N, C-alpha and C positions, 0 to 999 in steps of 0.2 A: 573228609568225614574220620572222626576220632575212633580209633580202635584200640581196644584194651586186650593184653594177652596175661593168661593166667596158666600155672602150671602146678600138677599135684600127681598124686600116684594113680588116681582114677579120674575118668570124666565127670563122675558125680561130684567128687571132692573138689575138683577145678571149678565146676560150676557154682557150688555152693560157696566156694572162696570169692568169686566174681560178684555174687549177688549181694555178699555181706560187706564187701568193700564198696561196691557202687550204691548199695542200700536200694536196690530195685528188685521187684519182682521178676521171676522168669519170664512172664507174660510181656514184660516190658523190655526185653532184650532179643537180639539174635545172637545166637551162640553156635559155633562151628568149631569142631576138633580139626585142627591142622597138624597135629603130630601125636603118634601113639606108640608106645612100646610095651609089650606085656612079658618081657623076659623076667625071670623068677626073681632076680636081685636088682632089677633096672626098670620097674614098672613105672610108666610115665604117660601123662595126658596133657597135651597143650591145647588151649582153647584161645579162639579169638572172639571178643564180644564187642557188639555195637549196640548201643542204646536206640531204641525205636525213636526217641525224641531227635536224636542226632541225625536220623534218616529224613525227618521231616525238614529240618534246618537245611541239610544237603540239597534237597530238591529246591527249597526256597532260593538258596544262594546260586544254584545252577541256572534257574529261571531268570533271576535278576541279572546275572552275567550275560547271558545270551540276548536277552531283550535289550540290555545297555549297548552291547556291541551292534544291535540293529539300529540304534540311535532312537529308542523308545522309552518312555517314561511309564512306569507302571505302578498300580497298587494291586496288593494281592489279599484276598480272603482265603484262609485256610481253616477248614472244619474236618473233624473227625466224626463219621457217621457209620455205623453197622459196619465196623472193621474197615472201612474204605476211607481214604483221604480224598476230600473234595477241595480242589484248587481253583478258586475263581480269579481270573486275571483281568484287571481294567486297564486298558492302556490309552496314551494320548492319540493313538491311531489304531484302532481295533482292527481295520480292514487289512492293514499291513501285516499285522501279527496273525490273522485269520487266513490270509492268503486266497487265492482262486481255488473254488472248491474245497476250501479248509485245509489245502495241502501244506502250509506253512504250520498250522496248528497241529496236523498230523505228524509232521516232522518233529516239532518241539517235543510232542508226547513220546515219540519212539527214542528221541535222544535221552530224555529224562528216564524213561523205562529201562533202557540199555545200561545207563550208567548206575542205577540202583542195583539192578542185577550184577553188574559187575562188583559192587562194593558188598553187598550182603549175600550173593550167590543163590538167590532165589527170586521168585516174582513177588511184586508188592503192588496190592491194590490202590490204585488211585484214580481219579477222574478228573482231568485237566480241561478247563472251559475258559473261553474269553467272552466277557460280556454277556453270558448266558446265551452264547451262540449255539451250542450243541442242544441246549434245552429248548430254544425257540425252534431250531431246525427238526429236532424230533418231533415236536408239535405239528409243523407243518407238514412233514413227511406222513405222519399218521392220518390228518386230514386228508390229504391227496390221496392217499392209498385207499381210504374208504370211499372217496368219491369216484375214483377211477373203478373200483370194484362194483360200485352200483351201476356204473354205466355198461360194464363188461357183463354182468348178470343180466342186464336188461337187453342187451343187442346181441349176445352171444358171440361177440367178436374179442378176441384177445388183445391185449394193449401192451406195447413194449415201452417201458419207461426209459429215461435218459440214463447215461452211465453213471453209476454210484460207486462210492468206496465199500468196503465190506461192512462197516458200521451202519451206513445207511441202508445198504441191502437188508441188514438184519432187522431193522426196523420195520421195513415194509412187510418182511416174512412174518415176524411176530404179530404185527397188527392184523393181518389177514389169517392167521393159522387156523383160528376156529370158524372162519367164515363158511357157511353152508352152501354158497353159490359159487364161489371162485376159489382157486388156487394159485400159488406162486411158484416160479422155477427162476433160477439165475441162469444167465446165458452169456456167451461171448468171452473173450479174454481179457485179463487185465492188461493196462489200467481202464479198459472200457468195457468191463462186465457191467450187465445191467439186469433187472428184474422184468420178467413177463408175468402179467396178470392173466390167467386163463378161465373160462367159464367151466364149471363142472357139468359132466353131463347129468341131465335131469333123471331122476328116478320115476321108472314108469310105474304107474299104479296098478297093482294086482286086479 
């Protein structure tokens, strides 16, 4: 990832210098002060600057490199929406890239996340998906949660779901958070933590 270094007497001066030379607004840059001196006759601010568009290219190249090492051929669609980068990958073998219980996809997501944090020094919002797997999985989990919730409300017997990762458990919790007849709890230890859907106690009429 290309990084630019600028130096001036103050941070503001260094930042303005970077914006002028790169012809970019501050909102399109990641700016980090890497050295500062406030001595009377030796004031200095050194900043490191990364273009946000270069972060996107870094992510794309990283994914291409990893998937190539896996022997996969991919296409990518990258869209910016609501300050979040949406990356859709379409591979010649989606099942391999997703992995059992999406573990390979989760691992790829973690690698990309840690790489970007290392480069820019902060979290970067992005959603990584393979052939709309997460979108379809989310819809299926929401539908399943509602169906089981209806059974639990009817029978008054709690239901333990299969082990899920934190992303999937959060979908179940969010789907039923406003349900008036059931509530959810997470139980167990990682990596076998699961959600329990329980009936709420009926409110006795006065």
